[in-house]
N, C-alpha and C positions, 0 to 999 in steps of 0.2 A: 504494500500500500504506500502510495506517495504521500509526502507531507501535505500536499494540497488537498488530497482526498480526506486525510485524517482531520485536517482543519475544517473542511466542509461538513464532515459528519459530526464533529464535536463542538469546537469553539464557535464556529459560525452559527450553528443551530442554537446553541445556548445563548448567544448574544441576541439573536433574533427573537427567541422565546421571551427573554427578559424584557426586551423592548415592547413586544406585544402585550405582555402582562402589565407593564407600567402604564401603557396607553389605556388599557381596559380598566385599570383601577381608577385612573383619572376620569374616564368616561362614566363609570358607575357612580362616583361621587358627584359628578356633574348632573346625572340623571336624578339622583336622590335630593338634589338641591331644589328641585321644583316642587311646589305644593299643588297637589291635584285639586281640581275644582269640585265643588259640592254638587250633589244632585239638586235639580231645580223643580222636581215634580214629586208628588206623593208616591209611596210604594204602590206598585200595581201587581196584578197577577195572582195566581193561586198560592195558598200557603205552602211553604217548603222551598220556594224559589228565593232563597235568601242570598245576600251578597257573598257570604262565605262559601255557600254551595256553588254559586256561580263562578267564583274564583277557582275552586278545585276542579270544576267541570271544564273550565277554560284551559287550565294548565294541562289537564289530562287529555286534551284533544289530540295531541301528537301520538299518544299511546292507544287511542281508541279510533282507529281509522274508519270504522264502520259508521261513526258519527259525522264524518266529513262528506260534504256534498260532492267534492271532487272524486271521491271513491265511487259514489253511487252514479254519477253522471258522466265522468270521464276517466274510466278505469285505466286506460292505457297511459294517459298523462300522469295519473297517480303512480302507476307502476314505474314509469320513468323517474319520477321524483324519488321513489324509494331506492331504486338501483343507483342513481346518481349520488345520493347522499350517503348510502352505505359504502359506495366506492371511495368517496372522499374520506370517510372515517377510516377505512382500511389503509388508504394511502398515507394518512397521517400516522396511524399506528406503525406502519412500516418504517417511517423515519425514526422511530424509537427502537424498533427491533434490530435494524441493521447495526447501529453502533453499540447498543447495550445488551442485545440478546440474539446475536447472529446464529447461535446454535439452533434456534427454532427453524431457520431457513435451510438447515441440513435435511429437514424432512421434505421430501418431494411433494407430498400432498399439500402441505402448508403453502409452498411456493405456487403450486398449481391453482389452489383456491384463491390465493391473493391475485394472481394474474388474471384469472377468469373474472373476478369481481371488479378489479380496476379496469380491465379491458372492456367489460360491459358498460361500466360507467363512462368510459371514454367514448364509446359508441353513442351512448345517450347524449353526451355533450355535443357530439356532431349533429345529432337530430335536433337538439334544442337550438343550436345555432341556426340551422336551416329554417326551423319554424320561426325564430325571431326575425330573420331576414325576410322570409317570404310572406309572413302574415302581416297585413297592413295595420291591424290593431296592436300587435306586438311591437311593430316598428314605431308606432305613435307614442308608446309609453317607454321606449328604450332610450337609455342615455349612453354616451361613449363608454362609461364605466361598465355597463351591462355587457357590451360586446367584448371589451378588453378582458374583463374578469372571466367570462365564459370561455373565450379562446384560450387564455392562459391556463385555466383549470383543466380544460380538455387536454392540452399538451402535457400538463403536469401529470395527469392520470396516465397518459401514455408512457411518460418517462418512469412512472412508478411500476408499470407493467414490465418494463425492460429491466428495472433495477431489482425486482423481487428475488431473482436467483442469487443476488449478492456475489457475483462472480467477476473477477478481473482478468480472466484468461484471455478475453478478447479486448482488453483495454479497460480504462476507467471512465471513459467519456459519458457512459450512460448513468453511472452512479454520481459523477460530478454534476451532470445536468439535473438530475433529480434533487440532489441536496441543495444546489444553488437556487433552483426554482422554489424549493420548500422554504429556504431562508427568505427569499424575496416575498413570498406570500405572507409569511409571518409578520413582516414589516408592513406590507401593503394592505392586508386584510382589515386592520382597524380603521382605515380611512376609506374603505370601499363598501359597496352594498353587501359584500359577502359577510360582513359583520352583523347581518340581520339577526343571527342567532343570539347575539348579546342582548338584544332588545326583547326577545321572546318572552322571558318571564315577567318583564315589566308591562309590556303591552297586553299580554294575556291576563295579567292581574287586574289591570284597570278595566279592560273590556269585560271580563267575567264579573267583576264587582258591579259594574253598571247594569249588565244584562240580568244579573241575579236580583238586583234592586228593583228592576222594572218587571220582574216576573217572567223573563224570557229564558234564562238559564237556570237549571238544566232544562233542555228541550224535552217536552212531553210528546211522545208519539201517540197519534190517534189511529186506531185500527179502522181501515176502510170497510164499509158495509157492502 
């Protein structure tokens, strides 16, 4: 292993992680500095739809996909969402396994699963880019950051697929590309729309609280006659 690759796998990643963590801490304190507005109407709805239950229901939405309209009406898009985000999670995990637990990658099955998941996510990234470019509604709401982030994430997922075997027999370029791109994302993500996951617990908290107060959350299903 060259000194550059060792630096990319360790010191560069550690510095990028530290920077991202610092920015996120500042952002969280900034978010908590705002005082939420009060409800301007009387509580409505049936008993049991309280703000606290609404908050819990809202937070749990990500773990209860059957409650999502996207699953019921656009299953293929929901499936793409799952594959893409699972692939990103696996690619992130890989950036820790290679430097700190390379022994796991001596198992061919682990490498194969990693490559299949990240490869599938990369393919979904290509489909998402095509949809964003070809759909006039998606183009209307897309910013340069949307295109930039999606393209780089797709390329990064491809680099993760190549890096998964953690082999330098054919050179180090694929590992260097993967770790340099990973470090770049760690620095770039806090300033891009990719950081939407940071806001998830806050936005879902206030949304669930309001919908619970108004008697909308949790949603009550009515059987059709």
